[in-house]
Backbone of each chain as ProteinMPNN parsed JSONL, in Angstrom:
{"seq_chain_A": "MNVEVISISTDTHFSHWMWKKTSPTIKNVRYPMASDPSGAVARAYGVWQKSGVNKRGRFIVNPEGTILAVEVLYGPIGRNVDELIRQIKAMQTVADNPGKAAPAGWQPSDGVKGLITTGKDDIGRY", "coords_chain_A": {"N_chain_A": [[-18.835, -15.663, 1.074], [-16.696, -16.5, 1.647], [-15.825, -16.104, 4.326], [-15.111, -15.697, 7.535], [-16.197, -14.822, 10.745], [-14.461, -13.576, 14.126], [-15.226, -12.758, 16.803], [-13.64, -11.046, 19.651], [-13.608, -10.551, 23.399], [-13.068, -9.088, 26.606], [-14.659, -10.252, 28.309], [-16.041, -13.055, 29.99], [-17.072, -16.579, 28.817], [-19.499, -17.32, 29.545], [-20.567, -15.079, 29.93], [-20.919, -14.045, 27.252], [-22.83, -15.812, 26.54], [-25.154, -14.995, 27.701], [-25.134, -12.874, 27.221], [-26.309, -12.899, 24.298], [-28.478, -14.775, 24.88], [-30.195, -12.579, 25.86], [-30.215, -10.12, 24.32], [-32.152, -9.083, 21.45], [-30.881, -8.629, 19.149], [-27.914, -9.68, 19.144], [-28.627, -12.286, 19.567], [-28.935, -13.656, 16.892], [-26.485, -13.852, 16.202], [-24.461, -15.648, 14.435], [-21.138, -16.022, 14.382], [-17.784, -17.238, 15.568], [-17.689, -16.102, 18.995], [-15.601, -15.416, 21.238], [-13.573, -15.783, 24.174], [-11.554, -14.079, 26.094], [-10.336, -13.323, 28.891], [-8.126, -12.729, 30.49], [-6.496, -11.191, 29.027], [-4.896, -11.931, 27.327], [-4.224, -12.957, 24.392], [-5.408, -10.086, 23.4], [-3.483, -8.834, 24.108], [-1.267, -9.73, 22.436], [-2.085, -9.053, 20.324], [-1.975, -6.194, 20.582], [-3.711, -4.26, 21.365], [-4.958, -4.352, 24.103], [-5.912, -2.876, 27.033], [-5.17, -0.956, 30.143], [-7.514, -0.629, 31.541], [-8.922, -2.8, 31.496], [-10.552, -3.398, 29.397], [-10.891, -3.8, 26.122], [-9.544, -1.865, 23.224], [-11.363, -0.817, 19.891], [-10.567, -3.118, 17.743], [-9.748, -4.348, 14.636], [-8.733, -7.005, 12.389], [-7.779, -8.049, 9.203], [-7.378, -11.358, 7.955], [-6.011, -13.611, 5.714], [-6.279, -16.418, 4.054], [-3.955, -17.619, 4.359], [-3.297, -16.673, 6.751], [-2.023, -14.42, 6.926], [-1.925, -11.119, 8.2], [-3.744, -8.6, 6.646], [-4.902, -6.081, 6.849], [-5.481, -3.649, 9.376], [-7.475, -2.088, 11.652], [-7.863, 0.127, 14.069], [-9.548, 1.485, 16.743], [-10.032, 4.248, 18.637], [-11.874, 4.602, 21.889], [-15.22, 6.009, 22.051], [-16.064, 5.514, 19.523], [-17.967, 3.667, 16.901], [-17.489, 0.883, 14.23], [-17.39, 0.905, 10.901], [-19.577, -1.267, 8.652], [-19.693, -1.42, 6.011], [-17.347, -0.577, 4.83], [-15.53, -2.517, 5.631], [-16.156, -4.779, 4.22], [-16.072, -3.749, 2.067], [-13.36, -3.65, 1.872], [-12.39, -6.326, 2.124], [-13.855, -7.6, -0.077], [-12.232, -6.29, -2.313], [-9.892, -7.358, -1.56], [-9.827, -9.871, -2.098], [-10.897, -10.08, -4.797], [-8.429, -8.944, -6.097], [-6.664, -10.982, -5.427], [-7.277, -13.178, -6.627], [-6.877, -11.751, -9.429], [-3.594, -11.772, -10.098], [-1.09, -9.471, -10.57], [-2.843, -6.62, -10.646], [-4.876, -4.033, -9.468], [-6.714, -2.485, -6.913], [-7.869, 0.39, -7.219], [-8.179, 3.469, -5.536], [-11.07, 3.891, -3.901], [-12.391, 2.061, -5.22], [-15.151, 0.016, -5.579], [-17.353, -3.155, -4.559], [-19.267, -3.451, -6.756], [-17.916, -2.465, -8.923], [-16.488, -4.45, -9.536], [-13.978, -7.437, -11.56], [-13.554, -5.776, -13.532], [-13.044, -2.94, -13.021], [-10.726, -3.126, -11.874], [-6.857, -2.047, -11.957], [-4.317, -2.138, -13.76], [-0.828, -2.766, -12.538], [2.228, -1.129, -12.416], [5.258, 0.631, -13.315], [4.924, 2.165, -15.647], [2.764, 3.143, -15.042], [2.742, 5.382, -13.095], [1.685, 8.474, -11.939], [-0.257, 8.662, -13.382], [-2.58, 8.536, -12.085]], "CA_chain_A": [[-17.542, -14.827, 0.91], [-15.971, -17.52, 2.461], [-14.962, -15.145, 5.89], [-15.281, -15.904, 9.075], [-15.548, -13.543, 11.757], [-14.227, -14.107, 15.511], [-14.994, -11.753, 17.775], [-12.903, -11.233, 21.055], [-13.381, -9.556, 24.42], [-12.216, -9.993, 27.813], [-15.891, -11.188, 29.04], [-16.246, -14.448, 29.573], [-18.023, -17.042, 28.083], [-20.881, -17.214, 30.344], [-21.249, -13.384, 29.869], [-21.313, -13.748, 25.805], [-23.848, -16.855, 26.325], [-26.138, -14.552, 28.407], [-25.834, -11.334, 26.212], [-26.724, -13.923, 23.546], [-29.76, -15.153, 25.417], [-30.928, -11.733, 26.539], [-30.365, -9.43, 23.228], [-32.693, -9.572, 20.189], [-30.141, -8.614, 18.106], [-26.816, -10.646, 19.194], [-29.094, -13.626, 19.367], [-28.925, -14.013, 15.619], [-25.141, -13.549, 15.794], [-23.781, -17.287, 14.285], [-19.802, -16.265, 14.416], [-17.581, -17.493, 17.092], [-17.417, -15.049, 20.291], [-14.291, -15.782, 21.911], [-13.474, -15.129, 25.502], [-10.155, -13.596, 26.692], [-10.444, -12.762, 30.179], [-6.912, -12.314, 30.945], [-6.355, -10.401, 27.945], [-3.232, -12.361, 26.649], [-4.656, -12.228, 22.764], [-5.534, -8.905, 23.366], [-1.725, -8.053, 24.617], [-0.645, -10.266, 21.281], [-2.783, -7.925, 18.949], [-1.88, -4.801, 21.06], [-5.29, -3.57, 21.703], [-5.263, -4.241, 25.328], [-5.999, -1.726, 27.792], [-5.103, -1.277, 31.534], [-8.999, -0.634, 32.108], [-9.427, -4.415, 31.377], [-11.375, -3.381, 28.349], [-10.07, -3.668, 24.65], [-9.788, -1.135, 21.834], [-12.382, -1.48, 19.109], [-9.328, -3.463, 16.834], [-10.12, -5.088, 13.729], [-7.968, -7.451, 11.846], [-8.417, -9.136, 8.577], [-6.425, -12.149, 7.677], [-5.723, -14.121, 4.419], [-6.259, -17.774, 4.35], [-2.332, -18.014, 4.673], [-2.756, -16.174, 7.924], [-1.345, -13.188, 7.159], [-2.404, -9.965, 8.103], [-3.781, -7.543, 5.391], [-5.317, -4.851, 7.334], [-5.384, -3.172, 10.389], [-8.127, -0.886, 12.082], [-7.94, 0.504, 15.795], [-10.304, 2.757, 17.023], [-10.074, 4.714, 20.303], [-12.585, 5.179, 22.737], [-16.805, 5.564, 21.839], [-16.442, 5.03, 17.614], [-18.208, 2.601, 16.155], [-17.156, 0.572, 13.203], [-18.512, 0.651, 9.254], [-19.282, -2.602, 8.107], [-19.591, -1.684, 4.294], [-15.908, -0.571, 4.437], [-14.886, -3.859, 5.945], [-16.698, -5.784, 3.134], [-15.077, -3.449, 0.743], [-11.665, -3.931, 1.719], [-12.449, -8.048, 1.772], [-14.114, -7.847, -1.733], [-10.946, -5.918, -2.709], [-8.479, -8.05, -1.443], [-10.195, -11.388, -2.587], [-10.539, -9.984, -5.866], [-7.126, -8.588, -5.957], [-5.526, -11.899, -4.965], [-7.987, -13.815, -7.684], [-6.279, -11.461, -10.492], [-2.303, -11.348, -9.931], [-0.609, -8.414, -11.28], [-3.813, -6.07, -10.687], [-4.63, -3.551, -8.178], [-7.717, -2.347, -6.708], [-7.615, 1.633, -7.205], [-8.978, 4.65, -4.801], [-12.648, 4.286, -4.36], [-12.994, 0.986, -5.934], [-16.853, -0.91, -4.838], [-17.497, -4.372, -5.356], [-19.959, -3.327, -7.734], [-17.206, -2.184, -10.098], [-15.805, -5.997, -9.96], [-13.224, -7.163, -12.083], [-13.298, -4.467, -15.007], [-12.661, -1.935, -11.993], [-8.86, -3.136, -11.32], [-6.156, -1.302, -12.671], [-2.857, -2.976, -13.704], [0.144, -1.846, -11.747], [3.346, -0.84, -12.922], [6.2, 1.895, -13.406], [4.21, 3.191, -16.45], [1.314, 4.018, -14.346], [3.307, 6.251, -11.873], [1.656, 9.962, -12.375], [-1.641, 8.285, -14.238], [-3.84, 8.847, -11.549]], "C_chain_A": [[-16.384, -15.807, 1.244], [-14.63, -16.87, 3.572], [-15.366, -15.628, 6.485], [-14.636, -14.991, 9.695], [-15.652, -13.799, 13.359], [-14.623, -13.069, 16.142], [-14.681, -11.882, 19.383], [-13.228, -10.126, 22.199], [-13.327, -10.254, 25.719], [-13.344, -10.502, 28.445], [-15.743, -12.677, 28.993], [-17.202, -15.34, 29.032], [-19.145, -17.292, 28.227], [-21.558, -15.819, 29.909], [-21.527, -13.579, 28.004], [-22.627, -14.635, 25.589], [-25.255, -15.992, 26.702], [-26.354, -13.161, 27.832], [-26.537, -11.902, 24.855], [-27.894, -13.965, 23.458], [-30.905, -13.696, 25.7], [-31.187, -10.504, 25.328], [-30.733, -9.724, 22.118], [-31.918, -9.873, 19.011], [-28.802, -9.847, 17.708], [-27.423, -11.932, 19.235], [-28.805, -14.317, 17.816], [-27.196, -13.957, 15.107], [-25.107, -15.722, 15.534], [-22.155, -17.373, 14.433], [-19.22, -16.467, 15.751], [-17.453, -16.307, 17.662], [-16.836, -15.718, 21.089], [-13.871, -14.763, 23.204], [-12.057, -15.272, 25.92], [-10.086, -13.17, 27.696], [-9.336, -12.284, 30.634], [-6.165, -11.631, 29.708], [-4.976, -10.473, 26.836], [-3.423, -12.293, 25.087], [-4.69, -11.005, 22.728], [-4.336, -7.741, 23.178], [-1.258, -8.472, 22.992], [-0.954, -9.285, 20.073], [-2.716, -6.482, 19.516], [-3.129, -3.888, 21.208], [-5.873, -3.695, 23.274], [-5.194, -3.214, 26.306], [-5.969, -1.635, 29.479], [-6.826, -1.255, 32.166], [-9.41, -1.454, 32.238], [-10.304, -4.114, 30.216], [-10.761, -3.26, 26.891], [-10.521, -2.625, 23.989], [-10.807, -2.04, 21.174], [-10.666, -1.871, 17.81], [-9.739, -4.448, 15.888], [-8.759, -5.747, 12.451], [-8.0, -8.179, 10.55], [-7.247, -10.131, 7.907], [-6.524, -13.003, 6.739], [-6.035, -15.418, 4.751], [-5.25, -18.122, 4.641], [-2.511, -17.453, 5.779], [-1.948, -15.187, 7.874], [-2.148, -11.909, 6.959], [-2.844, -9.196, 7.062], [-4.148, -6.155, 5.941], [-5.842, -4.671, 8.306], [-6.213, -1.965, 10.671], [-8.336, -0.986, 13.501], [-8.375, 1.721, 16.01], [-10.525, 3.039, 18.321], [-11.851, 4.984, 20.559], [-14.292, 4.972, 21.776], [-16.823, 6.103, 19.96], [-16.762, 4.158, 17.231], [-17.317, 2.579, 14.538], [-17.799, 0.971, 11.653], [-18.048, -0.383, 8.538], [-19.158, -2.696, 6.795], [-18.077, -1.299, 4.513], [-15.151, -1.557, 4.966], [-15.246, -4.703, 5.279], [-16.273, -5.254, 1.992], [-13.989, -3.833, 0.698], [-11.262, -5.671, 1.358], [-12.498, -8.426, 0.438], [-12.937, -7.458, -2.531], [-9.668, -6.806, -2.918], [-8.705, -9.42, -2.216], [-9.935, -10.862, -4.044], [-9.35, -9.714, -6.525], [-6.27, -9.985, -6.343], [-6.002, -12.874, -5.917], [-6.876, -13.331, -9.109], [-5.142, -10.787, -10.038], [-2.256, -10.088, -10.409], [-1.785, -7.244, -11.453], [-4.088, -5.377, -9.373], [-6.241, -2.945, -8.016], [-7.955, -0.613, -6.208], [-8.225, 2.123, -5.825], [-10.358, 4.366, -4.913], [-13.35, 3.079, -5.062], [-14.302, 0.295, -4.929], [-16.895, -2.181, -5.49], [-18.393, -4.734, -6.269], [-19.115, -3.154, -8.902], [-16.571, -3.31, -10.672], [-14.582, -5.87, -10.784], [-12.498, -6.019, -12.997], [-12.795, -3.254, -14.155], [-11.173, -2.001, -11.702], [-8.139, -2.553, -12.31], [-4.613, -2.356, -12.71], [-1.928, -2.155, -13.132], [1.534, -2.031, -12.429], [3.968, 0.829, -13.181], [5.377, 3.107, -14.741], [3.143, 3.736, -16.054], [1.482, 5.126, -13.312], [2.868, 7.736, -12.454], [0.259, 9.95, -12.92], [-2.776, 8.743, -13.087], [-3.585, 10.14, -10.577]], "O_chain_A": [[-15.203, -15.601, 0.964], [-13.408, -16.985, 3.667], [-16.318, -16.29, 6.071], [-13.519, -14.477, 9.625], [-16.712, -14.166, 13.865], [-13.949, -12.135, 15.707], [-15.286, -12.605, 20.175], [-13.117, -8.929, 21.936], [-13.461, -11.452, 25.97], [-13.055, -11.347, 29.292], [-15.362, -13.331, 28.023], [-18.281, -14.822, 28.745], [-19.909, -17.503, 27.285], [-22.734, -15.58, 29.636], [-22.584, -13.08, 27.617], [-23.423, -14.36, 24.691], [-26.31, -16.24, 26.117], [-27.372, -12.472, 27.902], [-27.409, -11.171, 24.384], [-28.56, -13.514, 22.526], [-32.133, -13.783, 25.729], [-32.279, -9.938, 25.351], [-30.042, -10.513, 21.474], [-32.024, -10.78, 18.186], [-28.634, -10.549, 16.711], [-26.662, -12.838, 18.896], [-28.468, -15.498, 17.73], [-26.788, -14.01, 13.947], [-25.55, -16.652, 16.209], [-21.669, -18.493, 14.588], [-19.739, -16.109, 16.809], [-17.107, -15.368, 16.945], [-17.4, -16.62, 21.707], [-13.839, -13.534, 23.269], [-11.475, -16.347, 26.072], [-9.519, -12.089, 27.534], [-9.475, -11.255, 31.296], [-4.941, -11.757, 29.741], [-4.387, -9.719, 26.062], [-2.691, -11.489, 24.51], [-3.898, -10.549, 21.902], [-4.185, -6.649, 22.63], [-0.887, -7.53, 22.292], [-0.222, -8.897, 19.163], [-3.371, -5.607, 18.95], [-3.086, -2.666, 21.066], [-6.968, -3.257, 23.625], [-4.114, -2.624, 26.3], [-6.816, -2.304, 30.071], [-7.166, -1.874, 33.174], [-10.365, -1.491, 33.014], [-11.07, -5.077, 30.156], [-9.995, -2.305, 26.765], [-11.714, -2.326, 24.032], [-11.14, -3.199, 21.423], [-9.959, -1.023, 17.267], [-10.125, -5.508, 16.381], [-8.032, -4.993, 11.804], [-8.363, -9.325, 10.816], [-6.266, -9.615, 7.372], [-7.657, -13.452, 6.913], [-6.074, -15.594, 5.969], [-5.287, -19.135, 5.338], [-1.436, -17.703, 6.325], [-1.12, -15.034, 8.772], [-2.828, -11.615, 5.976], [-1.896, -9.127, 6.28], [-3.65, -5.153, 5.428], [-6.818, -5.393, 8.508], [-5.911, -0.895, 10.143], [-8.863, -1.942, 14.07], [-7.868, 2.784, 15.651], [-11.104, 2.276, 19.095], [-12.728, 5.378, 19.79], [-14.507, 4.028, 21.016], [-17.557, 6.938, 19.432], [-15.822, 3.389, 17.03], [-16.782, 3.488, 13.902], [-18.957, 1.389, 11.652], [-16.96, -0.612, 8.009], [-18.671, -3.689, 6.254], [-17.48, -2.309, 4.141], [-13.945, -1.457, 4.741], [-14.705, -5.769, 5.572], [-16.07, -5.934, 0.986], [-13.492, -4.34, -0.308], [-10.344, -6.147, 0.69], [-11.736, -9.172, -0.179], [-12.587, -8.225, -3.427], [-8.848, -6.961, -3.823], [-7.809, -9.955, -2.869], [-8.85, -11.143, -4.552], [-9.196, -10.275, -7.61], [-5.456, -10.092, -7.26], [-5.091, -13.65, -6.203], [-6.215, -14.162, -9.731], [-5.2, -9.625, -9.635], [-3.315, -9.527, -10.69], [-1.728, -6.787, -12.595], [-3.703, -5.861, -8.309], [-6.95, -2.967, -9.022], [-8.181, -0.341, -5.029], [-8.72, 1.304, -5.051], [-10.894, 4.576, -6.001], [-14.531, 3.047, -5.406], [-14.242, 0.161, -3.707], [-16.581, -2.376, -6.664], [-18.525, -5.889, -6.674], [-19.52, -3.671, -9.943], [-16.164, -3.383, -11.831], [-14.023, -4.783, -10.927], [-11.346, -5.595, -13.088], [-12.022, -2.518, -14.768], [-10.517, -1.025, -11.338], [-8.594, -2.478, -13.452], [-4.104, -3.06, -11.838], [-2.08, -0.933, -13.153], [1.842, -3.106, -12.946], [3.325, 1.878, -13.219], [5.303, 4.335, -14.743], [2.594, 4.692, -16.601], [0.534, 5.691, -12.766], [3.562, 8.226, -13.344], [-0.402, 10.988, -12.965], [-3.808, 9.311, -13.446], [-4.524, 10.644, -9.961]]}, "seq_chain_B": "MMRVLLVFLAVIFMLPAHVPAQVLGGCGTSEATEPAAAPEPGQMTRVPLPGEQAPNFELPAVVGDDITTIRLSDYKGMWRVICFYPADFTFV", "coords_chain_B": {"N_chain_B": [[-39.979, -11.158, 38.227], [-38.881, -12.923, 36.489], [-37.251, -11.009, 35.095], [-35.39, -10.378, 37.334], [-34.178, -12.616, 37.775], [-33.078, -13.089, 35.801], [-31.067, -10.636, 35.881], [-29.842, -11.105, 38.145], [-28.638, -13.895, 37.455], [-27.116, -12.951, 35.114], [-25.246, -11.463, 36.502], [-23.634, -13.194, 38.014], [-22.655, -14.508, 35.949], [-20.838, -13.162, 35.127], [-19.145, -12.488, 36.708], [-15.267, -13.499, 37.468], [-13.765, -16.069, 35.522], [-11.877, -18.947, 35.967], [-10.15, -19.253, 32.713], [-8.912, -21.181, 30.057], [-6.606, -19.122, 28.249], [-4.442, -19.269, 25.47], [-1.944, -17.969, 23.736], [-0.599, -18.695, 20.349], [1.4, -18.281, 19.189], [2.478, -17.772, 15.606], [0.039, -17.562, 13.225], [-0.394, -19.785, 10.408], [1.635, -20.755, 7.694], [3.686, -22.168, 9.032], [1.625, -22.655, 11.287], [1.372, -22.77, 13.982], [1.273, -24.589, 16.894], [2.156, -24.805, 19.819], [2.19, -23.55, 23.039], [3.005, -19.85, 22.812], [5.417, -17.586, 23.94], [3.521, -15.046, 25.829], [2.614, -11.91, 26.175], [3.492, -10.258, 29.04], [1.489, -9.458, 31.718], [0.137, -6.009, 31.399], [2.286, -5.483, 30.644], [3.707, -3.295, 27.841], [2.165, -3.579, 24.394], [2.35, -4.182, 21.159], [0.5, -3.589, 17.961], [0.211, -5.737, 15.537], [1.405, -5.538, 12.431], [-0.003, -4.874, 8.867], [1.308, -7.65, 6.911], [2.269, -9.261, 8.42], [2.652, -12.288, 10.575], [-0.839, -13.737, 11.554], [-1.21, -13.6, 15.164], [-1.554, -16.908, 16.283], [-4.103, -18.163, 18.141], [-5.933, -19.983, 21.067], [-9.037, -20.067, 22.432], [-12.023, -19.873, 24.714], [-15.205, -20.505, 23.547], [-18.444, -19.386, 22.42], [-20.252, -20.641, 20.414], [-23.231, -20.344, 18.171], [-25.21, -22.198, 19.811], [-23.622, -23.428, 21.406], [-21.007, -23.861, 23.808], [-17.643, -24.099, 23.123], [-14.149, -24.532, 21.995], [-11.928, -22.587, 20.273], [-9.377, -22.217, 17.277], [-7.406, -19.831, 16.19], [-6.446, -21.176, 14.107], [-8.275, -22.974, 13.225], [-9.683, -21.884, 11.102], [-7.808, -21.712, 9.031], [-7.498, -21.452, 5.993], [-9.909, -19.797, 4.993], [-10.85, -16.586, 4.7], [-10.549, -14.354, 7.235], [-11.838, -12.562, 9.714], [-10.85, -10.375, 12.4], [-12.168, -9.037, 15.306], [-12.04, -7.077, 18.194], [-13.482, -6.023, 21.031], [-14.95, -3.494, 23.15], [-16.69, -4.919, 25.217], [-18.918, -7.186, 26.22], [-22.595, -6.309, 25.82], [-22.505, -3.8, 24.94], [-22.035, -1.319, 21.942], [-20.673, -2.562, 18.986]], "CA_chain_B": [[-39.049, -12.075, 38.534], [-38.402, -13.393, 35.517], [-36.108, -10.149, 34.719], [-34.679, -10.252, 38.702], [-33.397, -14.062, 38.171], [-31.637, -12.799, 34.869], [-29.835, -9.94, 36.008], [-28.847, -11.945, 39.245], [-27.646, -14.574, 36.899], [-25.822, -11.941, 34.704], [-24.052, -10.882, 37.576], [-23.086, -14.373, 38.129], [-22.067, -14.725, 34.824], [-19.82, -12.066, 34.91], [-17.746, -13.184, 37.939], [-14.16, -14.118, 36.453], [-13.718, -17.432, 35.722], [-10.357, -19.39, 35.235], [-10.334, -19.852, 31.56], [-7.338, -21.276, 29.792], [-6.373, -18.664, 27.219], [-3.298, -19.55, 25.112], [-1.428, -17.391, 22.194], [-0.015, -19.868, 20.041], [2.307, -17.866, 18.135], [2.462, -17.275, 14.475], [-0.544, -18.553, 12.438], [-0.399, -19.533, 8.748], [2.269, -21.687, 7.251], [4.174, -22.529, 10.054], [0.411, -23.415, 11.942], [2.138, -22.58, 15.446], [0.346, -24.977, 18.13], [2.851, -24.591, 21.121], [2.173, -21.733, 23.685], [4.022, -18.729, 22.349], [5.337, -16.306, 25.117], [2.197, -14.83, 25.678], [2.641, -10.959, 26.516], [3.04, -10.238, 30.46], [0.281, -8.587, 31.975], [0.698, -5.092, 32.027], [3.584, -4.898, 29.471], [2.978, -2.767, 26.444], [2.339, -4.611, 23.336], [2.189, -3.367, 19.537], [-0.43, -3.922, 17.007], [0.66, -6.156, 14.288], [1.089, -4.705, 11.076], [-0.115, -5.637, 7.685], [2.04, -8.453, 5.897], [2.975, -9.901, 9.307], [1.802, -13.475, 10.395], [-1.531, -12.805, 12.679], [-0.599, -14.563, 15.751], [-2.746, -17.653, 16.564], [-4.663, -18.591, 19.55], [-6.76, -20.827, 21.743], [-9.684, -19.713, 23.585], [-13.175, -20.379, 24.858], [-15.765, -19.148, 22.606], [-19.889, -19.168, 22.289], [-20.672, -20.644, 18.93], [-24.248, -20.875, 17.963], [-25.82, -22.278, 21.277], [-23.115, -24.279, 22.225], [-19.634, -23.849, 24.604], [-16.441, -24.877, 23.148], [-13.03, -23.958, 22.313], [-11.709, -22.506, 18.967], [-8.322, -21.562, 17.303], [-7.681, -19.235, 14.808], [-5.952, -22.141, 12.504], [-9.502, -23.653, 12.626], [-10.369, -21.375, 9.839], [-6.999, -21.883, 7.496], [-8.036, -21.322, 4.012], [-10.906, -18.97, 4.798], [-10.613, -15.432, 5.11], [-10.731, -14.217, 8.805], [-11.913, -11.371, 10.549], [-10.724, -10.94, 14.259], [-12.845, -7.882, 16.084], [-11.702, -6.957, 19.796], [-14.509, -5.129, 21.058], [-14.173, -3.668, 24.75], [-17.051, -5.506, 26.315], [-20.405, -7.236, 26.037], [-23.737, -4.99, 26.082], [-21.924, -1.884, 24.326], [-22.412, -1.618, 20.453], [-19.418, -3.178, 18.272]], "C_chain_B": [[-38.543, -12.708, 37.881], [-37.029, -12.465, 35.357], [-35.082, -10.346, 36.295], [-33.76, -11.469, 38.469], [-32.287, -13.634, 36.891], [-31.062, -11.743, 35.143], [-29.037, -10.699, 37.122], [-27.828, -13.179, 38.518], [-26.588, -13.924, 36.284], [-24.944, -11.861, 35.473], [-23.065, -11.824, 37.819], [-21.736, -14.538, 37.231], [-20.596, -14.188, 34.563], [-18.946, -12.104, 35.734], [-16.652, -13.733, 37.2], [-14.229, -15.35, 37.109], [-12.143, -17.741, 35.146], [-10.979, -20.196, 33.912], [-9.1, -19.993, 31.014], [-7.438, -20.722, 28.193], [-4.819, -18.842, 26.775], [-3.165, -18.693, 23.711], [-0.713, -18.273, 21.848], [0.88, -19.765, 19.112], [2.018, -17.788, 16.314], [1.38, -18.133, 13.548], [-0.581, -18.657, 10.829], [0.637, -20.794, 8.296], [3.232, -22.688, 8.114], [3.308, -23.345, 10.912], [1.171, -23.823, 13.407], [0.777, -23.364, 16.377], [0.93, -24.97, 19.572], [2.261, -23.184, 21.381], [3.001, -21.095, 22.954], [4.281, -18.078, 23.777], [4.61, -15.301, 25.048], [3.07, -13.049, 26.677], [2.661, -10.854, 28.182], [2.141, -9.673, 30.853], [0.772, -7.305, 31.999], [1.744, -4.415, 30.939], [2.809, -4.425, 28.597], [2.976, -3.447, 25.132], [2.144, -3.81, 21.976], [1.364, -3.987, 18.947], [0.237, -4.715, 15.923], [0.391, -5.499, 13.084], [0.876, -5.619, 9.812], [0.797, -6.367, 7.098], [2.722, -9.257, 6.96], [1.71, -11.402, 9.826], [0.68, -13.0, 11.611], [-1.275, -14.147, 13.77], [-2.163, -15.249, 16.353], [-3.01, -17.726, 18.185], [-5.558, -19.197, 19.951], [-7.589, -19.916, 22.569], [-11.421, -20.254, 23.353], [-14.481, -19.748, 23.952], [-17.85, -20.077, 22.57], [-19.546, -19.193, 20.494], [-21.902, -21.348, 18.698], [-24.807, -21.111, 19.552], [-24.956, -23.141, 22.314], [-21.394, -23.238, 22.829], [-18.438, -24.062, 23.689], [-15.215, -23.582, 23.03], [-12.603, -23.876, 20.816], [-10.226, -21.878, 18.803], [-8.498, -20.602, 16.002], [-7.5, -20.213, 13.699], [-7.039, -23.0, 12.067], [-10.049, -23.479, 11.341], [-9.002, -21.1, 8.765], [-7.543, -22.251, 6.482], [-9.109, -20.748, 3.864], [-10.252, -17.722, 5.373], [-11.37, -15.18, 6.731], [-10.636, -12.999, 9.292], [-11.894, -11.163, 11.927], [-11.094, -9.386, 14.579], [-12.287, -8.193, 17.542], [-12.64, -5.797, 19.746], [-14.707, -4.896, 22.795], [-15.557, -4.304, 25.585], [-18.418, -5.576, 25.784], [-21.544, -6.408, 26.396], [-23.184, -3.805, 25.481], [-22.479, -2.544, 22.709], [-20.887, -1.961, 20.03], [-18.957, -2.108, 17.733]], "O_chain_B": [[-37.581, -13.313, 38.356], [-35.91, -12.97, 35.451], [-33.875, -10.454, 36.078], [-32.617, -11.406, 38.92], [-31.065, -13.776, 36.928], [-30.071, -11.736, 34.413], [-27.823, -10.894, 37.059], [-26.66, -13.405, 38.834], [-25.411, -14.085, 36.606], [-23.795, -12.186, 35.174], [-21.867, -11.542, 37.866], [-20.532, -14.639, 37.469], [-19.609, -14.659, 33.999], [-17.827, -11.692, 35.428], [-16.956, -14.465, 36.258], [-14.49, -15.742, 38.246], [-11.463, -17.141, 34.314], [-11.764, -21.142, 33.835], [-8.197, -19.201, 31.287], [-7.961, -21.293, 27.235], [-3.956, -18.592, 27.616], [-4.001, -18.696, 22.807], [-0.054, -18.853, 22.711], [1.235, -20.657, 18.341], [0.806, -17.751, 16.099], [1.711, -19.245, 13.137], [-0.781, -17.675, 10.115], [0.258, -21.904, 8.669], [3.432, -23.86, 7.796], [3.701, -24.427, 11.349], [1.452, -24.96, 13.787], [-0.353, -22.897, 16.517], [0.137, -25.135, 20.499], [1.974, -22.22, 20.672], [3.841, -21.77, 22.36], [3.407, -18.073, 24.644], [4.922, -14.476, 24.19], [3.887, -13.136, 27.594], [1.715, -11.451, 28.694], [1.739, -9.034, 29.88], [1.854, -7.189, 32.574], [1.907, -3.252, 30.569], [1.644, -4.758, 28.383], [4.066, -3.938, 24.838], [1.704, -2.663, 22.044], [1.295, -5.165, 19.296], [1.027, -3.991, 15.317], [-0.683, -4.986, 12.772], [1.357, -6.742, 9.656], [1.467, -5.562, 6.451], [3.69, -9.936, 6.617], [0.51, -11.527, 9.581], [0.992, -12.168, 12.464], [-1.169, -15.325, 13.429], [-3.233, -14.736, 16.681], [-2.282, -17.417, 19.128], [-6.465, -19.118, 19.122], [-7.066, -19.091, 23.317], [-11.94, -20.779, 22.368], [-14.597, -18.536, 23.768], [-18.108, -21.27, 22.725], [-19.005, -18.422, 19.702], [-21.989, -22.564, 18.866], [-24.786, -20.19, 20.369], [-25.236, -23.48, 23.463], [-20.907, -22.237, 22.304], [-18.963, -25.173, 23.615], [-15.156, -22.449, 23.506], [-12.811, -24.845, 20.086], [-9.732, -21.202, 19.705], [-9.366, -20.598, 15.129], [-8.126, -20.204, 12.639], [-7.039, -23.637, 11.014], [-10.629, -24.292, 10.622], [-9.145, -20.36, 7.791], [-8.009, -23.354, 6.196], [-9.635, -20.901, 2.762], [-9.382, -17.705, 6.243], [-12.395, -15.68, 7.195], [-9.581, -12.365, 9.344], [-12.755, -11.656, 12.655], [-10.347, -8.519, 14.126], [-12.117, -9.332, 17.977], [-12.71, -4.907, 18.899], [-14.642, -5.824, 23.601], [-15.447, -4.136, 26.799], [-19.038, -4.698, 25.182], [-21.389, -5.737, 27.416], [-23.729, -2.74, 25.77], [-23.017, -3.604, 22.387], [-19.968, -1.608, 20.769], [-17.933, -2.151, 17.052]]}, "name": "protein", "num_of_chains": 2, "seq": "MNVEVISISTDTHFSHWMWKKTSPTIKNVRYPMASDPSGAVARAYGVWQKSGVNKRGRFIVNPEGTILAVEVLYGPIGRNVDELIRQIKAMQTVADNPGKAAPAGWQPSDGVKGLITTGKDDIGRYMMRVLLVFLAVIFMLPAHVPAQVLGGCGTSEATEPAAAPEPGQMTRVPLPGEQAPNFELPAVVGDDITTIRLSDYKGMWRVICFYPADFTFV"}
């Protein structure tokens, strides 16, 4: 999918390394696990909290470096990876098909033929 | 015994260490690599909105079995997902 995931917490990189060595699931992680103990990067993304732990923030960045989607969850709510993949696939498919849009509920299996053409003629049709 | 040692090591490793974290300004066409004015500790900050440039950064990271330094701009030309999470040893 040509996607790189970067995870960031305020833990040290030693802690990341230890987590990787001790957790059977985290052991399999291949993406970079970055360490931001001062919270400088978390503050730049608005997800830093006084308690020292970050909110669960997720940013999708396109190849040009522009943020296309943001999700910030408060507290003990986990994320939905399927929805993340759906959004990235939709963005990639639309990026490859200028002038098209992925309508509500578009799924990766709908592919290019599931896209719609946008324009003022379409207002009120959906 | 091994277990005690692991816990001991984990505690040692979780002690604060000096880590050079840097915010480098906008990521993208300008490809900023100079340190940007990072928000002051405790300062309220806002979440950047869709359509804005992703703030570039430089951080130490664990990649595979290695400890190295990464920048967001290292992955220019790829789609990127940046995930912040509260702490190691929790769910994501």
